[in-house]
C-alpha positions as CSV (number, residue, x, y, z in Angstrom):
1,X,0.2,-0.2,0.1
2,X,1.3,3.6,-0.5
3,X,0.3,5.3,2.5
4,X,1.3,8.7,1.6
5,X,-1.1,8.2,-1.9
6,X,-3.4,7.0,0.1
7,X,-3.4,9.7,3.2
8,X,-3.1,12.7,0.5
9,X,-6.3,10.7,-1.7
10,X,-8.6,10.5,1.1
11,X,-7.8,14.0,2.7
12,X,-7.1,16.2,-0.3
13,X,-4.0,18.0,2.1
14,X,-0.2,18.0,0.5
15,X,1.4,14.6,1.9
16,X,5.0,13.9,1.8
17,X,6.8,11.4,3.6
18,X,9.1,12.5,6.3
19,X,9.5,15.8,4.8
20,X,8.9,18.2,2.3
21,X,11.5,19.8,0.2
22,X,10.4,22.9,-0.3
23,X,8.1,25.4,2.5
24,X,4.5,24.4,2.4
25,X,1.9,26.3,3.2
26,X,-0.7,25.5,6.1
27,X,-2.3,22.8,6.7
28,X,0.0,20.0,5.3
29,X,0.7,16.3,6.4
30,X,3.9,14.5,6.7
31,X,4.3,10.6,7.2
32,X,6.9,8.2,9.0
33,X,6.5,4.6,8.4
34,X,8.5,2.4,10.4
35,X,8.3,-1.0,8.4
36,X,9.5,-4.8,9.0
37,X,9.0,-7.9,7.3
38,X,8.1,-11.4,8.3
39,X,6.8,-14.5,7.6
40,X,8.6,-17.9,7.2
41,X,12.2,-18.8,6.4
42,X,12.0,-18.1,2.5
43,X,8.7,-15.9,2.4
44,X,8.5,-12.4,3.7
45,X,4.9,-12.2,3.4
46,X,3.6,-10.1,6.3
47,X,4.8,-6.2,6.3
48,X,4.4,-4.7,10.2
49,X,4.5,-0.8,9.9
50,X,4.8,1.4,12.8
51,X,3.1,4.8,11.0
52,X,3.0,8.1,12.1
53,X,1.0,10.7,10.8
54,X,2.0,14.3,11.4
55,X,-0.8,17.0,10.6
56,X,0.4,20.9,10.7
57,X,-2.1,23.8,10.9
58,X,-2.0,27.3,11.9
59,X,-4.8,26.6,14.4
60,X,-6.9,23.3,15.3
61,X,-8.5,22.2,12.4
62,X,-11.2,19.8,13.3
63,X,-13.0,19.1,9.8
64,X,-9.6,18.2,8.5
65,X,-8.7,16.1,11.4
66,X,-12.0,14.5,10.7
67,X,-10.6,13.4,7.4
68,X,-7.8,11.9,8.4
69,X,-9.4,10.2,11.1
70,X,-12.0,8.8,8.8
71,X,-9.2,7.6,6.4
72,X,-7.9,5.8,9.7
73,X,-11.2,4.0,10.4
74,X,-11.5,3.0,6.5
75,X,-8.9,0.4,6.7
76,X,-9.5,0.0,10.2
77,X,-6.7,1.2,12.0
78,X,-7.0,2.4,15.5
79,X,-4.2,5.1,16.6
80,X,-3.4,7.4,19.7
81,X,-3.9,11.2,19.1
82,X,-1.4,13.8,20.5
83,X,-1.4,17.6,19.8
84,X,1.4,20.3,20.4
85,X,1.7,23.6,19.7
86,X,5.1,24.5,17.9
87,X,5.8,28.3,19.7
88,X,8.7,28.9,17.0
89,X,6.8,28.0,13.9
90,X,3.5,29.4,15.3
91,X,1.3,26.2,14.3
92,X,-0.2,23.4,16.2
93,X,1.3,19.8,15.2
94,X,-1.4,16.7,15.8
95,X,0.6,13.2,15.8
96,X,-1.7,10.3,14.9
97,X,0.3,6.7,15.8
98,X,-0.9,3.2,14.9
99,X,0.6,0.0,13.8
100,X,-0.9,-2.8,11.6
101,X,0.3,-5.6,9.6
102,X,-0.3,-5.7,5.8
103,X,-0.3,-9.2,3.8
104,X,1.9,-9.2,0.8
């Protein structure tokens, strides 16, 4: 699964893996996806994801947060949500974390 493309399609927000190479206008999303292969000795048929989705916005943006959360729910991903204020950037960061297993 192309998680970046999925999140961008479902939310309509600019989305990058890890970081954008150029400054972005708020709001936007950055994803970090740590993966591990698993399976039997000869076939890595399972891919375990530890996914972090960081949503950046100038204000608390419930409308876009609902879109992000709906994308998670559509996949059956259970998430943890946290929020921080980044004072030097004058923006909110809402952080979603989840883990799930993908069958290949």
